[in-house]
C-alpha positions in Angstrom: 97.2 24.4 -32.1 99.7 27.1 -30.9 102.9 27.9 -31.9 104.6 27.5 -28.7 102.8 24.8 -26.1 104.3 24.8 -22.4 102.1 22.3 -20.8 102.6 21.4 -16.9 106.1 22.4 -16.8 108.2 21.4 -13.7 111.8 22.5 -12.9 113.6 21.0 -10.0 117.5 21.6 -9.5 120.0 21.4 -7.0 121.6 24.9 -5.6 123.6 25.4 -2.5 122.7 22.0 -1.2 119.1 22.1 -1.2 116.3 21.5 -3.8 114.7 24.3 -5.6 111.3 24.0 -7.3 111.8 26.7 -9.9 108.7 26.3 -11.9 105.8 24.5 -10.7 103.2 23.1 -13.2 103.1 26.1 -15.7 101.2 26.0 -18.9 100.9 28.6 -21.6 100.7 28.9 -25.4 102.0 31.4 -27.6 100.5 32.2 -31.1 102.8 32.7 -34.3 103.9 36.2 -34.5 102.8 37.2 -31.1 104.7 38.7 -28.3 103.9 37.0 -25.0 105.2 38.4 -21.6 106.2 36.5 -18.3 105.9 38.9 -15.3 106.9 38.5 -11.6 109.0 39.1 -8.8 112.7 38.1 -8.7 112.8 34.1 -8.0 109.3 33.8 -9.4 110.5 31.5 -12.3 109.9 33.5 -15.3 113.6 33.4 -16.6 113.9 30.0 -15.6 111.5 29.0 -18.2 113.0 30.5 -21.0 116.2 28.7 -19.9 114.2 25.5 -19.7 113.2 26.0 -23.6 116.8 26.4 -24.3 118.0 23.5 -22.5 119.8 25.5 -20.1 117.7 24.4 -16.8 116.4 20.8 -16.4 113.0 19.9 -17.3 111.7 17.3 -14.8 108.2 17.0 -15.9 105.8 18.5 -18.6 106.3 19.2 -22.1 107.6 22.1 -24.3 106.5 22.1 -28.0 107.2 24.1 -31.2 104.8 23.8 -33.9 103.3 20.7 -32.6 106.8 18.8 -32.0 108.9 18.3 -28.6 111.8 20.7 -28.4 114.8 18.8 -29.2 118.2 21.1 -28.5 120.5 20.8 -31.7 121.3 23.0 -34.8 118.0 23.1 -36.0 116.6 24.5 -32.8 119.2 26.9 -32.7 118.2 28.1 -36.3 114.9 28.5 -34.9 115.1 29.8 -31.4 117.4 32.4 -30.2 117.8 34.2 -26.6 118.8 37.9 -25.8 119.9 38.3 -22.4 119.8 40.9 -19.5 123.3 42.1 -19.7 124.5 42.8 -22.9 128.4 43.3 -21.7 128.5 39.8 -19.9 126.9 38.1 -23.1 129.5 39.5 -25.4 132.9 38.1 -25.4 135.2 40.9 -24.5 138.2 40.0 -26.7 136.3 39.2 -29.7 135.5 42.0 -32.3 131.9 42.9 -33.2 132.6 41.2 -36.6 133.9 37.9 -35.0 130.6 37.9 -32.6 128.4 38.0 -35.5 130.1 36.1 -38.0 130.6 33.2 -35.5 127.0 31.8 -35.6 127.1 31.9 -39.6 130.7 30.0 -39.7 129.2 27.1 -37.3 126.2 26.6 -39.4 128.1 26.9 -42.7 126.5 30.0 -44.1 128.1 31.9 -46.7 128.1 35.6 -47.6 129.4 36.5 -44.2 130.8 39.8 -45.2 127.3 41.4 -46.8 125.2 39.6 -43.8 127.3 41.2 -41.1 127.1 44.5 -42.5 123.4 44.2 -43.1 122.8 43.0 -39.7 124.6 46.1 -38.2 122.3 48.1 -40.6 119.3 46.4 -39.3 119.9 47.3 -35.7 120.6 50.9 -36.7 124.6 50.7 -35.9 126.1 50.4 -39.6 129.2 48.8 -40.9 131.5 51.3 -38.9 130.7 49.2 -36.0 132.3 45.9 -37.2 135.7 45.9 -36.1 135.1 47.3 -32.5 135.3 45.4 -29.1 132.3 45.6 -26.6 134.2 48.1 -24.1 134.3 50.7 -26.8 130.4 50.3 -27.4 127.8 52.1 -24.7 125.4 49.9 -23.1 122.7 50.6 -25.8 125.0 49.9 -28.5 126.1 46.4 -27.0 122.4 45.3 -26.5 122.1 46.1 -30.4 124.7 43.8 -31.0 123.5 41.2 -29.0 119.8 41.6 -30.8 121.9 41.3 -34.2 123.6 38.0 -33.2 120.1 36.6 -32.3 119.2 37.4 -35.7 122.0 36.2 -37.8 120.5 32.7 -38.2 117.1 34.3 -39.0 115.3 32.5 -36.2 111.3 32.6 -35.9 111.5 32.8 -31.9 113.5 35.4 -29.9 113.4 34.9 -26.0 113.9 38.0 -24.3 115.0 37.9 -20.5 114.9 41.4 -19.4 116.3 42.7 -22.4 116.6 46.1 -21.6 116.6 46.4 -17.7 120.4 47.1 -17.9 120.1 50.1 -19.6 119.1 53.7 -19.1 115.3 54.7 -19.4 115.7 56.5 -22.8 118.4 54.0 -24.1 115.6 51.1 -23.2 113.0 52.8 -25.3 115.1 52.9 -28.3 116.1 49.1 -27.7 112.4 48.2 -27.3 111.1 50.2 -30.4 113.9 48.3 -32.4 112.8 45.1 -31.1 108.6 45.9 -32.0 110.1 47.2 -35.4 112.1 43.7 -36.1 109.3 41.8 -34.9 107.0 43.4 -37.5 109.5 43.2 -40.5 110.5 39.5 -39.6 107.4 38.0 -38.4 109.0 37.1 -35.2 107.6 35.4 -32.1 108.6 36.8 -28.7 108.4 35.2 -25.3 109.7 37.9 -23.1 110.6 38.2 -19.5 110.1 41.5 -17.5 109.9 42.7 -13.9 108.6 46.2 -15.6 105.0 46.3 -16.4 105.6 49.4 -18.5 107.8 47.4 -20.8 105.3 44.5 -20.8 102.5 46.9 -21.8 104.4 48.4 -24.6 105.7 44.9 -25.6 103.3 42.1 -25.3 99.7 41.3 -26.7 99.4 38.8 -23.3 101.1 37.8 -20.4 101.5 35.5 -17.6 101.7 36.6 -13.8 104.2 34.1 -11.8 104.6 34.0 -8.3 107.0 31.2 -6.5 107.4 29.2 -9.7 103.6 28.9 -10.3 101.3 30.5 -12.5 99.1 33.2 -10.9 97.0 34.8 -13.7 97.2 35.3 -17.5 95.9 38.9 -18.8 95.8 40.4 -22.3 96.5 44.1 -23.2 93.3 44.9 -22.6 92.7 43.9 -19.2 95.9 45.2 -18.3 95.0 48.5 -19.4 91.8 48.3 -18.0 92.9 47.1 -14.5 90.5 44.1 -14.6 92.9 41.6 -13.0 91.3 39.1 -10.9 94.2 37.9 -8.4 94.9 39.7 -5.5 98.8 39.1 -5.9 98.3 40.6 -9.7 96.9 43.9 -8.2 99.5 44.4 -5.7 102.2 43.6 -8.4 100.8 46.2 -10.8 100.0 48.8 -7.8 103.7 48.5 -6.9 104.8 48.8 -10.6 102.4 52.2 -10.8 104.0 53.8 -7.9 107.3 53.1 -9.3 106.3 54.6 -12.6 105.0 58.0 -10.7 107.2 58.0 -7.9 
């Protein structure tokens, strides 16, 4: 039994008066401590899968299980699963200090020793306690994303859902954030389910990946297949060729 199991997932909702079939019968499994990537063009349904896991998108068919149990959203789920969003500025309250942002999950869950935990969280993401009483607008994009990562880790979750966590950052800052995430996964034994359109990011971060198109699973690859270019589907080859062109262009 895999740690995360998604079977025949369907997500359908109404948007602007029309029915959107965002995810169509997708199945995947993620092992404990693994980093698994979801790759595809915009609108392929990859981010919708993360939102369905968190209860932010309606599951109309299929199932999502963690450690063999169907997902039920509540405090226990929040302690176990956290999400890091694409835009670090939009995901942080502009009028809350970093201290309040990091302390809030602890207060909601009745966890004590907040001062020590906030200071340690800032140290863990490479910021230090000097950032504690700053506001988001006083931080760079990379620093804001480090705060977002720290907030996601405050409750010591087992799973991080990463929705394009570095795409809003400059290339040099992106590398720093990815290295930070890799280190934290190793140190804390985390399991990652990561969405990205950038295959260089997926190659750096993920053990396996699922390619998606128009809400459907196209092909699953491991890192060796990615490195060797042994993909089977024509769409996957086109996607990887376009990514290689961007990297060399």
